[in-house]
N, C-alpha and C positions, 0 to 999 in steps of 0.2 A: 741475204742477197746471194752470196755464193763465195767466190774466191776474190781476195784482194791481192793485187800484184803491184810490184814496184820495179822500175828499171834502174839504171845506173844513176847515182847521185848527180844532180839535185832533184831527181824525180820525186813525185808524190804518189800516194796510193790510188790505184785505179780499180774499178770493178765493172764498168760498162765497156764491153768489148767494142762498141761502136764509137767510143771516144776517140777523137782525132789525135790525142796525145797518148793513147794506150801503148805501152812499150812493146817493141818488136822482140826484145830480149829481156826476159824476166830474171831479175836478180833475187828478189825476195817474194815469198808467197805466204799468205795466212788466210785462215778461214773466218776469223772474227774481225769485226769492223774496228779499225784503228781509232784511237781517241782524237788524233790530230793528223795533220799533214795529208789531208784528203784532196784529191783533184777537184778543182773548181768546175771543170767541164763535166765530170762524172756526176757531181752534185746537181748541176743544172739539168742534165739528162734525167736523173732520178726524180727531181721535182716536177718536171714536165710530165713524166709518166704517171706520177701520183695524181696530178691535177686532171689528167685525161681520164684516169680511172674514176676519180671522184665525180666527174661531170657526166658519166655514162650511166 
């Protein structure tokens, strides 16, 4: 994907910049996908994008 970011606690890991919960102030960054604590909205955006690619 790219970069995973997290805002202030109790935030979760985000990677889709168009996520409505994407943090304005980034507290933590990492390049590898975290094993847990992933943003539900980012996961939904990712799933929709993969489905769209699969149907084209």
